[in-house]
C-alpha positions, 0 to 999 in steps of 0.5 A: 499500499502506498500513500496515494492509496484511498482506503474506504470502509463502512459498517455492515448495513452501509449506514456509515461510510468513510474514506481515508487519505494516506496510510495508517500510522499503526495497525495492531491486533488487540487481545484486551477483554474490553475489545473482545467483549465490545466486538464479540471476538477474541481478537480485534484488528485496529488501524490508527490514523491522524484525525484529519485523514478520516472523512465520513461520507455517510453518517458517523458512529454513535459512541459509547463511553466504555471507560474513563478515556475510551469511546467505542463507536458503532452503527446505531442501525446494525450494531457494527463496532467500527471505531475507538477513540482515546480522549487523551489523544484527540488527534488520533482516530482508530478504525477496525481493519475489518470495516475496510472494503478491502481489509487485506490492504492493512496488515497489523504489525504488533499485538497488544494485551497478549496477557489476555490472548485466549489460550487456544488462539495461535497466531504464527507471525513475527510481530512484536507482542506487548503484555499490555499496551504498546509499551512493554514488549513480551520476550 
């Protein structure tokens, strides 16, 4: 993927649509319990952008305050979990890789909260792994 690639995505029903200019500055596998419960999957893939890269073409996610700083965005019509925002970093916007029209365009490069990774899940890659957020690397 190059900087001229135009990423587009939507929720399941198409009520929310977005486009992205440029590429994400990060993309990760998240194994935390909040993401697992929020999305209904044992691992979630996120991609991170500067807020000015994200343009909402049709509607915007409704947000749920899941913790003191975290706002999780979803479609009010179909329930798709589509975004994540941390109010401590107002210039960043995180979107689910699965919401892309072509999710194969963005590949995660690290894992976070691996202390919560389910024991039966084996992801054979050479990505860095962090016990919690992307601060402490698992050796």
